[in-house]
C-alpha positions as CSV (number, residue, x, y, z in Angstrom):
1,X,6.1,-80.2,-22.6
2,X,7.9,-80.2,-19.2
3,X,5.6,-79.6,-16.2
4,X,6.6,-76.7,-14.0
5,X,8.0,-78.0,-10.7
6,X,6.1,-75.4,-8.6
7,X,3.8,-76.2,-5.7
8,X,0.6,-74.1,-6.2
9,X,-0.5,-72.1,-3.2
10,X,-4.2,-71.4,-2.4
11,X,-5.1,-68.1,-0.7
12,X,-8.7,-67.4,0.1
13,X,-10.2,-64.8,-2.3
14,X,-6.7,-64.4,-3.9
15,X,-6.6,-67.5,-6.1
16,X,-8.6,-70.0,-8.1
17,X,-7.7,-73.6,-8.1
18,X,-8.3,-76.0,-11.0
19,X,-6.6,-78.9,-12.7
20,X,-3.9,-79.0,-9.9
21,X,-2.7,-75.5,-10.8
22,X,-3.5,-72.5,-8.7
23,X,-3.8,-69.1,-10.3
24,X,-2.6,-66.3,-8.0
25,X,-2.3,-62.6,-8.4
26,X,1.2,-61.5,-7.5
27,X,0.2,-57.9,-6.9
28,X,-2.3,-59.1,-4.3
29,X,0.1,-61.5,-2.6
30,X,2.8,-58.8,-2.5
31,X,0.3,-56.4,-0.9
32,X,-0.6,-59.0,1.7
33,X,3.0,-59.7,2.5
34,X,3.9,-56.0,2.9
35,X,0.8,-55.5,5.2
36,X,1.7,-58.4,7.4
37,X,5.4,-57.4,7.5
38,X,4.3,-53.8,8.5
39,X,2.2,-55.3,11.3
40,X,5.1,-57.4,12.5
41,X,7.3,-54.3,12.7
42,X,4.6,-52.4,14.6
43,X,4.4,-55.2,17.2
44,X,8.2,-55.4,17.6
45,X,8.4,-51.6,17.9
46,X,5.6,-51.7,20.5
47,X,7.5,-54.4,22.5
48,X,4.5,-56.8,22.5
49,X,5.0,-60.1,24.1
50,X,7.1,-62.8,22.4
51,X,4.1,-65.1,21.7
52,X,2.3,-62.4,19.8
53,X,5.4,-61.5,17.8
54,X,6.1,-65.2,17.0
55,X,2.6,-65.7,15.8
56,X,2.8,-62.7,13.5
57,X,6.3,-63.8,12.3
58,X,4.7,-67.1,11.2
59,X,2.0,-65.2,9.3
60,X,4.7,-63.1,7.6
61,X,6.8,-66.2,6.7
62,X,3.7,-67.8,5.1
63,X,2.8,-64.7,3.2
64,X,6.4,-64.4,1.9
65,X,6.5,-68.0,0.9
66,X,3.2,-67.7,-1.1
67,X,4.5,-64.5,-2.8
68,X,7.8,-66.1,-3.7
69,X,6.1,-69.2,-5.1
70,X,3.8,-67.1,-7.2
71,X,6.8,-65.1,-8.4
72,X,8.6,-68.3,-9.3
73,X,5.5,-69.6,-11.1
74,X,5.4,-66.3,-13.1
75,X,9.0,-66.4,-14.0
76,X,9.2,-69.9,-15.2
77,X,5.8,-69.9,-17.0
78,X,6.8,-66.7,-18.8
79,X,10.2,-68.1,-19.7
80,X,8.6,-71.2,-21.1
81,X,5.9,-69.1,-22.9
82,X,8.6,-67.1,-24.6
83,X,10.4,-70.1,-25.9
84,X,7.4,-72.3,-26.8
85,X,5.3,-72.6,-29.9
86,X,1.6,-72.8,-29.3
87,X,-1.2,-74.4,-31.3
88,X,-3.5,-71.7,-32.7
89,X,-7.0,-72.9,-33.8
90,X,-7.3,-70.7,-36.8
91,X,-10.8,-70.0,-38.3
92,X,-11.2,-69.4,-42.0
93,X,-13.5,-66.3,-42.1
94,X,-15.1,-67.4,-45.4
95,X,-15.8,-71.1,-44.8
96,X,-15.6,-71.3,-41.0
97,X,-13.2,-74.2,-41.3
98,X,-10.6,-74.6,-38.5
99,X,-7.0,-75.5,-39.0
100,X,-4.2,-75.7,-36.4
101,X,-1.0,-73.7,-36.8
102,X,2.1,-73.7,-34.6
103,X,3.3,-70.3,-33.8
104,X,5.0,-68.3,-31.0
105,X,3.3,-65.2,-29.5
106,X,4.4,-61.7,-30.3
107,X,3.1,-58.1,-29.8
108,X,3.4,-54.9,-31.8
109,X,5.3,-52.4,-29.8
110,X,3.1,-49.7,-28.2
111,X,-0.1,-51.5,-28.4
112,X,-1.9,-51.0,-25.0
113,X,0.2,-52.5,-22.2
114,X,-0.6,-56.0,-20.9
115,X,-1.9,-55.9,-17.3
116,X,-0.7,-58.8,-15.2
117,X,-3.9,-58.5,-13.1
118,X,-6.1,-58.9,-16.2
119,X,-4.0,-61.9,-17.3
120,X,-4.4,-63.5,-13.9
121,X,-8.1,-62.9,-14.1
122,X,-8.3,-64.7,-17.5
123,X,-6.1,-67.5,-16.2
124,X,-8.6,-68.1,-13.4
125,X,-11.5,-68.2,-15.8
126,X,-9.7,-70.6,-18.1
127,X,-8.5,-72.8,-15.2
128,X,-12.1,-73.0,-13.9
129,X,-13.4,-73.9,-17.4
130,X,-15.5,-70.7,-17.5
131,X,-13.8,-69.0,-20.5
132,X,-16.1,-68.2,-23.4
133,X,-14.4,-69.5,-26.5
134,X,-16.8,-67.5,-28.7
135,X,-14.6,-64.4,-28.2
136,X,-12.2,-64.2,-31.2
137,X,-8.5,-63.5,-30.9
138,X,-7.3,-61.4,-33.8
139,X,-3.7,-62.0,-35.0
140,X,-1.5,-61.0,-37.9
141,X,1.7,-62.5,-39.3
142,X,4.6,-60.9,-37.5
143,X,6.7,-60.7,-40.6
144,X,4.1,-58.6,-42.4
145,X,4.0,-56.1,-39.6
146,X,7.8,-55.7,-39.7
147,X,7.6,-55.2,-43.4
148,X,5.1,-52.5,-42.8
149,X,7.5,-50.7,-40.5
150,X,6.2,-51.7,-37.1
151,X,8.4,-52.9,-34.3
152,X,7.4,-56.4,-33.1
153,X,8.5,-58.0,-29.8
154,X,8.2,-61.3,-28.0
155,X,6.3,-61.7,-24.7
156,X,9.4,-60.4,-22.8
157,X,9.6,-57.3,-25.0
158,X,12.7,-58.4,-27.0
159,X,12.5,-57.0,-30.5
160,X,12.2,-59.6,-33.2
161,X,14.1,-59.6,-36.5
162,X,12.3,-60.2,-39.8
163,X,13.9,-63.7,-39.9
164,X,12.7,-64.5,-36.4
165,X,9.3,-63.1,-37.1
166,X,8.2,-65.9,-39.5
167,X,7.6,-68.1,-36.5
168,X,5.3,-65.7,-34.7
169,X,1.7,-64.4,-34.7
170,X,1.3,-60.9,-33.4
171,X,-1.7,-60.6,-31.1
172,X,-3.7,-57.5,-32.0
173,X,-6.9,-58.1,-30.1
174,X,-6.8,-60.5,-27.2
175,X,-3.4,-59.8,-25.7
176,X,-4.5,-60.7,-22.2
177,X,-6.4,-63.8,-23.2
178,X,-3.5,-65.1,-25.3
179,X,-1.0,-64.5,-22.6
180,X,-3.2,-66.3,-20.1
181,X,-3.5,-69.3,-22.4
182,X,0.3,-69.3,-23.0
183,X,1.2,-69.2,-19.3
184,X,-1.3,-72.0,-18.5
185,X,-0.1,-74.2,-21.4
186,X,3.5,-73.6,-20.2
187,X,2.6,-75.3,-16.9
188,X,2.1,-78.6,-18.8
189,X,-1.3,-79.0,-17.2
190,X,-3.5,-77.6,-20.0
191,X,-4.2,-78.5,-23.6
192,X,-1.9,-76.7,-26.0
193,X,-4.6,-74.9,-27.9
194,X,-5.5,-71.3,-28.2
195,X,-9.1,-71.2,-29.6
196,X,-11.0,-69.1,-32.1
197,X,-8.1,-67.3,-33.8
198,X,-8.6,-65.1,-36.8
199,X,-5.7,-64.1,-39.0
200,X,-6.1,-60.6,-40.6
201,X,-4.2,-58.5,-43.1
202,X,-4.5,-55.0,-41.7
203,X,-3.0,-52.1,-43.6
204,X,-3.2,-49.5,-40.8
205,X,-2.6,-51.3,-37.6
206,X,-2.6,-48.2,-35.5
207,X,-6.1,-47.2,-36.7
208,X,-7.4,-50.7,-36.2
209,X,-6.1,-50.7,-32.6
210,X,-7.8,-47.4,-31.9
211,X,-11.1,-48.7,-33.3
212,X,-11.2,-52.0,-31.3
213,X,-9.9,-50.4,-28.1
214,X,-12.4,-47.5,-28.3
215,X,-15.1,-50.1,-28.0
216,X,-13.9,-51.2,-24.6
217,X,-14.6,-49.4,-21.3
218,X,-11.1,-50.0,-19.9
219,X,-9.4,-47.9,-22.6
220,X,-7.8,-45.2,-20.4
221,X,-5.6,-42.2,-21.1
222,X,-2.4,-44.1,-20.7
223,X,-3.5,-46.7,-23.2
224,X,-4.6,-44.0,-25.6
225,X,-1.3,-42.2,-25.5
226,X,0.7,-45.3,-26.0
227,X,-1.3,-46.4,-29.1
228,X,-1.1,-42.8,-30.3
229,X,2.6,-43.5,-31.0
230,X,1.4,-46.0,-33.6
231,X,-1.0,-43.6,-35.4
232,X,1.4,-40.6,-35.4
233,X,5.1,-40.5,-36.0
234,X,5.4,-37.4,-33.8
235,X,8.6,-37.6,-31.7
236,X,6.8,-36.4,-28.6
237,X,4.3,-39.3,-28.6
238,X,7.1,-41.8,-29.4
239,X,9.0,-40.7,-26.3
240,X,5.9,-40.4,-24.1
241,X,5.0,-44.0,-25.0
242,X,8.5,-45.1,-23.8
243,X,8.0,-43.4,-20.5
244,X,4.5,-44.8,-20.0
245,X,5.8,-48.3,-20.7
246,X,8.5,-47.6,-18.1
247,X,5.8,-46.8,-15.5
248,X,5.4,-43.0,-15.7
249,X,1.9,-41.6,-15.5
250,X,0.6,-39.7,-18.5
251,X,0.4,-36.2,-16.9
252,X,4.0,-36.3,-15.7
253,X,5.3,-37.6,-18.9
254,X,3.8,-34.7,-20.8
255,X,5.0,-32.2,-18.1
256,X,8.5,-33.5,-18.5
257,X,8.6,-33.0,-22.2
258,X,6.3,-29.9,-22.7
259,X,5.8,-28.3,-19.3
260,X,2.0,-28.8,-19.8
261,X,-0.6,-31.5,-19.7
262,X,-2.3,-32.7,-22.8
263,X,-6.1,-32.6,-23.3
264,X,-8.3,-35.5,-24.3
265,X,-9.1,-33.6,-27.5
266,X,-5.4,-33.5,-28.5
267,X,-5.0,-37.2,-27.7
268,X,-7.9,-38.0,-29.9
269,X,-6.4,-36.0,-32.8
270,X,-3.2,-38.0,-32.4
271,X,-5.1,-41.2,-32.4
272,X,-6.7,-40.2,-35.7
273,X,-3.3,-39.3,-37.1
274,X,-4.3,-35.6,-37.3
275,X,-1.9,-32.7,-36.7
276,X,-1.9,-31.5,-33.1
277,X,-1.8,-27.9,-32.2
278,X,-0.5,-27.0,-28.7
279,X,-1.3,-23.8,-26.9
280,X,0.9,-20.8,-27.4
281,X,4.1,-20.9,-25.3
282,X,4.3,-24.7,-25.2
283,X,7.8,-25.9,-26.2
284,X,8.5,-29.6,-26.9
285,X,11.9,-30.3,-25.4
286,X,12.7,-34.0,-25.6
287,X,16.4,-33.8,-24.9
288,X,15.8,-31.6,-21.8
289,X,13.2,-34.0,-20.5
290,X,15.4,-37.1,-21.0
291,X,18.3,-35.3,-19.3
292,X,16.0,-34.5,-16.3
293,X,15.0,-38.2,-16.1
294,X,18.6,-39.6,-16.4
295,X,20.0,-37.2,-13.8
296,X,17.2,-38.1,-11.4
297,X,17.9,-41.8,-11.9
298,X,21.6,-41.1,-11.3
299,X,20.7,-39.7,-7.9
300,X,19.1,-43.0,-6.9
301,X,15.6,-41.9,-7.7
302,X,13.3,-44.6,-9.1
303,X,10.5,-44.0,-11.6
304,X,7.9,-44.4,-8.8
305,X,9.3,-41.0,-7.5
306,X,10.2,-39.3,-10.7
307,X,6.6,-39.8,-11.9
308,X,5.3,-37.6,-9.1
309,X,4.5,-34.3,-10.7
310,X,6.0,-32.1,-8.0
311,X,9.5,-33.2,-8.9
312,X,9.3,-31.9,-12.5
313,X,7.2,-28.9,-11.5
314,X,9.7,-27.9,-8.8
315,X,12.6,-28.4,-11.2
316,X,10.9,-26.2,-13.8
317,X,10.1,-23.5,-11.2
318,X,13.7,-23.6,-9.9
319,X,15.0,-23.3,-13.5
320,X,12.7,-20.3,-14.2
321,X,13.7,-18.5,-11.0
322,X,17.4,-19.1,-11.6
323,X,18.5,-20.5,-14.9
324,X,18.5,-23.7,-16.9
325,X,22.2,-24.0,-16.4
326,X,22.0,-23.7,-12.6
327,X,19.0,-26.0,-12.3
328,X,20.8,-28.7,-14.2
329,X,24.0,-28.2,-12.3
330,X,22.0,-28.7,-9.1
331,X,20.3,-31.8,-10.5
332,X,23.6,-33.2,-11.6
333,X,24.9,-32.8,-8.0
334,X,22.0,-34.5,-6.4
335,X,23.9,-37.8,-6.5
336,X,26.4,-36.3,-4.1
337,X,23.7,-36.2,-1.4
338,X,23.5,-40.0,-1.4
339,X,19.8,-39.9,-0.9
340,X,17.9,-43.2,-0.5
341,X,14.3,-44.2,-1.1
342,X,13.6,-43.2,2.5
343,X,14.8,-39.7,1.8
344,X,12.8,-39.3,-1.4
345,X,9.7,-40.4,0.4
346,X,10.0,-37.2,2.5
347,X,9.4,-35.1,-0.6
348,X,5.6,-34.9,-0.3
349,X,4.6,-31.5,-1.7
350,X,5.7,-28.7,-4.0
351,X,8.7,-26.7,-3.0
352,X,10.3,-29.6,-1.1
353,X,12.3,-30.6,-4.1
354,X,13.4,-27.0,-4.7
355,X,15.0,-27.0,-1.2
356,X,16.8,-30.2,-2.1
357,X,18.2,-28.7,-5.3
358,X,19.5,-25.7,-3.4
359,X,21.1,-28.1,-0.9
360,X,22.7,-30.1,-3.7
361,X,24.2,-27.0,-5.3
362,X,25.9,-26.1,-2.0
363,X,27.2,-29.6,-1.5
């Protein structure tokens, strides 16, 4: 396997170096770069002397270089991980015998999201030879999941066909660990072997994922809502899962589609595949919610802003005080204001967005 032509960068407390490969957390490096850049701008604005500014510029340049090297490492290793087959050390659960199988890695759509920070953590453990191989990785033949009606994707989220799926194992339990192994193996510096793999035939995958994830302490509301789309075919949960995977927070996603938040009790019912009863007056309006999102995006508003609750709450208040037609007309005309990210940052509390909608209607 070709070795990545990337120089590893070591940052104190931000990386772990082993076997000539440095594991870095891109989120941490990006945060450092932005902090140093902000400090540089502060010094320039304060008209500090040239030597101080030059020294800070050097810090910024180094932080940027480290961030970009980490991003390039991430891009190439992920690209190689998608296109590569890996050696899975498969354990026979009856005899304990181990055999090696060559497969690519896949995931079932709407399993809990893979956190890059957790993957980086496992990469550091593996690189430092501290990973405990006693922990099993549970997989299933991808083709069987597709036959059962599930959507299966590769590491990049590309949906696989039934024909393509024959070359893949779907990771059910151990997504972060498997991704970490795959990215390290893709560097060419590590043995091509994913240890302690158990192949299962599971009839109800959604129920299985609920069971194994409920054991973990990191099973949060976002994860639960996403997996709920596997245990219930309810259109609401399918659409909410799409939003959560896009970066929306759970409360806002529900507000967009129902105007209300959802309780933990209701989420638990969905996870069990039970019928969910919403309070009186709650209307599920998927098309309306999607129209709201699309028109916001058309106005140059990113998900990081749309997911703030006061945007949808202000929109709903404005629609209630005027009409649905007028509210959507104003929303459609938002793009004519040519707002930028800087402008949207000024929306900091409820009623701010209502004033912008009024302004858009008059434009």
